[in-house]
ZAMARGU-4260 file (C-alpha; in steps of 0.2 Angstrom, whole numbers, plus 5000, padded with zeros to 4 digits):
<rodrens>
0) 4812/4594/5674 | 4802/4589/5659 | 4785/4585/5659 | 4780/4568/5658 | 4770/4564/5641
5) 4755/4554/5643 | 4749/4545/5627 | 4730/4540/5622 | 4737/4523/5629 | 4741/4527/5645
10) 4727/4537/5647 | 4715/4523/5642 | 4725/4509/5653 | 4722/4520/5668 | 4704/4525/5664
15) 4702/4506/5662 | 4711/4501/5678 | 4699/4514/5687 | 4684/4509/5681 | 4687/4490/5684
20) 4692/4495/5702 | 4676/4504/5705 | 4666/4489/5698 | 4675/4476/5708 | 4673/4487/5723
25) 4655/4488/5719 | 4652/4470/5718 | 4660/4464/5731 | 4653/4477/5744 | 4635/4472/5739
30) 4626/4458/5744 | 4627/4444/5731 | 4626/4424/5729 | 4635/4417/5714 | 4628/4401/5708
35) 4636/4384/5710 | 4639/4374/5695 | 4645/4355/5698 | 4653/4359/5714 | 4666/4372/5705
40) 4673/4385/5715 | 4665/4398/5704 | 4667/4412/5717 | 4687/4410/5717 | 4686/4410/5699
45) 4679/4425/5699 | 4691/4433/5710 | 4705/4428/5698 | 4696/4434/5683 | 4691/4451/5691
50) 4709/4456/5697 | 4718/4448/5681 | 4707/4461/5672 | 4710/4475/5685 | 4729/4475/5682
55) 4730/4470/5664 | 4726/4486/5655 | 4741/4495/5665 | 4752/4479/5662 | 4750/4481/5643
60) 4747/4499/5641 | 4755/4509/5654 | 4769/4499/5664 | 4778/4515/5671 | 4762/4515/5682
65) 4764/4496/5690 | 4774/4504/5705 | 4757/4511/5710 | 4744/4500/5704 | 4752/4483/5708
70) 4751/4488/5727 | 4734/4497/5726 | 4726/4481/5718 | 4732/4469/5731 | 4727/4483/5745
75) 4709/4483/5736 | 4708/4464/5738 | 4713/4464/5757 | 4702/4480/5760 | 4688/4471/5753
80) 4689/4455/5763 | 4692/4465/5779 | 4676/4474/5774 | 4665/4463/5767 | 4658/4457/5784
85) 4650/4474/5785 | 4638/4471/5771 | 4633/4454/5776 | 4646/4444/5766 | 4660/4433/5773
90) 4678/4434/5774 | 4689/4423/5766 | 4708/4421/5766 | 4706/4411/5750 | 4697/4425/5741
95) 4711/4436/5744 | 4723/4424/5738 | 4716/4422/5723 | 4714/4441/5722 | 4733/4441/5723
100) 4735/4426/5710 | 4724/4437/5699 | 4736/4452/5699 | 4748/4440/5695 | 4740/4432/5679
105) 4735/4450/5673 | 4752/4455/5676 | 4759/4441/5665 | 4747/4441/5653 | 4748/4461/5651
110) 4766/4460/5649 | 4767/4447/5636 | 4754/4455/5625 | 4764/4473/5626 | 4779/4462/5621
115) 4770/4454/5607 | 4762/4471/5601 | 4775/4484/5605
</rodrens>
């Protein structure tokens, strides 16, 4: 069986995804308060942006890995929401919904960029 060849693009995409996942895990499992601005749901927008950023490198640079990274990203969002009460933060279904929506947004943007560039 031939070995799969990983390009620099694959390594960068996987590395960025791991680093972003670790950053998301750290920031969501430490007590914090996000600022409120004119009653906008900043917290929900942060969830959307963070999970879009999480999946975007893989969708753009290593789409073969999406079979692993998509369920892991969604699982991470669910696990975070289940565990947050242990660190003094609230559990919110709306946060998980925004995590999943962010994964979808990152997938669409990353796939679109891949098609535009490659």
